[in-house]
N, C-alpha and C positions, 0 to 999 in steps of 0.2 A: 642399861639393859631393859629395866622396867619401862623407861620412857619410850624406848624403841618399840617394845611389845605393844604398849598402849597406842602408839601412833599407827602402827600397822593394823592393829585390831580395829581402830576407829575407821580407817580407810576401808577395810573389808566390810564392815557393818553398813557403811553409808554408800559405798560405790560398787561393791562386787555384785555381779548379776549372774544368773544361772546360764545365760547365753555365753558369757565369758568362760565359765567352767566347762560348758559343753564343748566349746572350741578347744580348750586346753586338753580335755580327754581325747578328743578326736585327733589332735596333733600327736599325742602320745601313742595312739593306736596306729596311725598311718605312718608316723615318722616323716611326714611331709606336710607343709603348711598349705600347699595348693589343694591337695586332696581333702584335707580336713576342712578347708574353706568351702569346697563343693558340698561336703556332707552337711555342713551347718547352713549352707545357702547364702554365703556372703562372698565378696570378692577377696582375692589374695591380699591386696593392700589393706583392706579392712581387717583381715585376720592378723596380719603382721602388726597392725596398730594395736589390736586387742592384746596380743602377747606383750608388746612393749608397755602397755598400760599396766598389765598385771605385774610385770617385772618392776615397774616403778612403784606400784602400790605395796608390793611385798619386799622390795629392796633386795632382790636376789636375781641371779640369772637362772631362768627356767629351762632353757634349751641351749644346746651347742650345735653349731653347724658342722656337718661332715660332707664328704663328697657324694654321699648317698641320700642326704636330706638333713634332718635334725633329730637329735636324741635328747631326752630329758636329762637334766642334771639331777643330783640328789635332791635339790630343792623342788625341781619340777616333778620328780617321782612322788615326793611327799604330797604336793598339792594335787596331783592327779589322783592319788589313792584316796585322799579325803573328798575330792570331787566325785569320784565314783560312789563313795559311801553316801554322799548327800543325795545323789540321783536315785540310789537304791532306796533310801529312806523316803524320798518323795514318791517313788513308785509304790512302796508299801503303804504309804498314807492313802494314795489314790485307791489301791486295791482294798484297803480296809474300809474306806468310805463306800466303795461299791458293794462290799460284802454286807455292810450295815444297811445299805439301801435295799439290798435283796433279802433282808431279814436274817442275815447271819450275825452271830455275836462275836465279830472280830475274826482274825486270821492268824495262823501260826505256821511257819515253814520250818520243818525239822530235817536236819541231816542225820542220817543214821549209819553207823558202822555195823558190820555183821554181828558183833557181839551183843547188840541190843535189839536186833531186828525181829526176833521171833518170840521173845518173852516180855522183857521190860517195856519195850515201846508199845506193843499192842495193848498191854494191860494199862499203861498210863493214858493212852488215847481213850480207852473205854471209860476210865475214871473221869477224864476231862469232859467227855460227852454226856456223862450223867449230870454234870453241873452246868454245862454249856452245850446243849444239844444242837444249837444253830451255828457253832463255831466252824469256820472253814479251815481245813487241815491239809497241808501238802507235805509229803514225805519224799526226800531225795536220798537214795542209797549210794554209797561210794566208799572210797578210802580217804584217809586224812589228807593225802596229797590233792584230792579234788575238793573235799568238803571244807577244810580249814580256810583256803583262799576265798571260797564263796562266803564263808562266815565273816571274814575280815572285810569283804567288800559289801556286806549287808544283804546279799542275796538270800541268805537263810538266817533264821533267828538263833539257832543253837545246833550243836552237834552232840548226839547221844551215842555213847559206845565206849570202847577202851580209850582211856586218856593217854595222850602222847606224853612220854616221860622226859624226853630230851628236846625234841623238835617242836616247833610251833608254840613256844611259850610266850613270845612277844605279843603284847596287846590282847592276850587271851586270859580269861579267868576260868579256872577249872573247879568243879565241885564233885568230889568223889561220892558215889552212892553205895558201892559195895565192891568186893573183890571177887574175881572169877578166875578159874583155872582152866588150863588147856587139857583136853582129853583126846584119846585116839578112838575113832569110830570106824566100823566096817559094816558091810551089808549082812543080812541074816544068813546068807549062804556062804559067807567067807569061811575058809578053813579055820581061822582063829576065833570065829564067833562062839562065845560060850566057853572058850578054853581058859583055865585058871593059871595064874602064875606066869603070864606071858613076859618074856624078856625081849630085849632088842634083837637078839640073835634070831628069835622067832619071826621078827618083822622083816628081816633083811631080804628074803626072796621076793617080796611083793612090791608092786608099784605104789606110788604115792600121789595124792592130790595135794598140791602145795599152794599157799597164798602168793600174791605177787611179790616180786623182788623188793619193791620199795617199802614193804610193811615190816614192822618190828618183829612180828612172829616169824616171817620168812628168814630174817637175819638170824634169829635164834635157832631156827631149824637147821640152817646151813652151817652154823657154828657147831651145833650138836653133831651133825653128820661128819664134819671134819674131825671132831674128837673121837669118833668111832672109826678110827683108822681110815679116814678119808672115804667113808662110805658113799657110794653113788647108787641111787635106786635104779632098778632095771627099767622102770617106766616112771615118768613124771608128767603130770597134767597140771598146768597152772591155771587156777580158776578162783574167782572171788564170788561166784554165783552159788548160793546155797541150793537152789533148786537143781541146778546142773550137777553139783557135787552129790546131792542125795540120789539122783537118778543113776549116776555113775557108780556109786557105792552099792546100789542094789543090782547092778548088772555086771560089775567087774570085781575081781579080787584085788581091790586096791585099799589103801589106808588113808585116812584123812585126819588131820589134827585141827580141832576147832574149839572155841570157847564152850565150856560145859553148858552155859546158859542157852546157847544156840541149839544144842542137840537134845536137851531134856525131853521135849515133847515127843520127838520122833523115836527116841530110845524108849520112852514109856509106852508108846503105841506099837513097838516092835518093828518099826520100819528100819531102824538102825540099831546096831549093837555096840555098846561101849566096851572097849578092850580092857581086860584086867591087867593094865600096865600103867604105872604112874609116870606121867610125862615130867621129866626133870627140869622143866623150864616153862615160862609163859604165864605164871600167875601174875595178875595185874589188876589195877583199879578200873572199874566201870563207872562212868559218870557223865556229866554234861559240861561242854565247853561253850563259853559265851564271850562275846566281844567285851573288852574292858571299857569302862566309862561310857557305856551306851545303855540307856534305859530300855527295858523290854516293853512291848505293848501289853495291855491287860490280858489278852488271850495267851500270849507267850508266857507271861508271869503265871497264869493259871496252869499252863501245861508244866512249867518247871515245878510247881507245887505238887502236881499230880505225879510227876516222876519221883519226887522225894517220898511222897506217901506210899507209892507203889513199891519202891525199893525197901521201905521200912516194914511193910505189912506182908510181903510175900517171902518166898524162900531165898530172895536175893540178898539176905543180910549176913550170910556167913563171911567170916573174915580170914 
């Protein structure tokens, strides 16, 4: 087994070319060798020869033919995934060189979940900029379903927010920063705003703003509603946009459940009111997710350190 591994590795190091990987990825995307060849700018026979050479070098079948074209085998999927990661790393290298040429001190691409977007993330960015004022920063907001695949493919450096507890554990390293809880919030004019001792029966008549179906919080909410005699809200609005949710809370008599860290600033300013109701679910770890066995750039390392320092010196440290 060791001899085979060494043999294949030596071939890859001496013979593998980026153009071969580019074709491999294109075939995976198109499911068709002819279209992939057109994208790369070579003939179909040349493309077929490249695939044959790759299969010979790696000693596995990369694609299987169907009546609709070709589909990657498990070996093909693995090589395509690593090929995409290589191209992403090359793209990051070119971008970092451009940033350094333009006078920036590196570049970091951050994926953020709602739980980190309003407090932890801005504070950590401010800390990073104190030490690296020329760093180039890109922030992409979304759910784990969008951000984790982008992390694995190398499009982003890290994901900051609530850590997935069951899904997306493969090839991911997680670092917990603090625990956050879920709270119920309403607008200042809501009938329950300022009321003490709120119970779930008090909440029943109102509409709800709910997170997307694929999120952990939504599954917890749905399970809780089922346990409340199959409660069905009179109105549901599904939204992951904090700005939209805040505007709806201020204009409608609806209830929204969100991480407390997200709502703290607006509750403190009086734009939202936190309900006097203890949400019986949703407490979870907030942290950073990284690709396993992949070194961060200096700028990304500096940002990770800023995250840790921010979490330890702010109110984010309650457990």
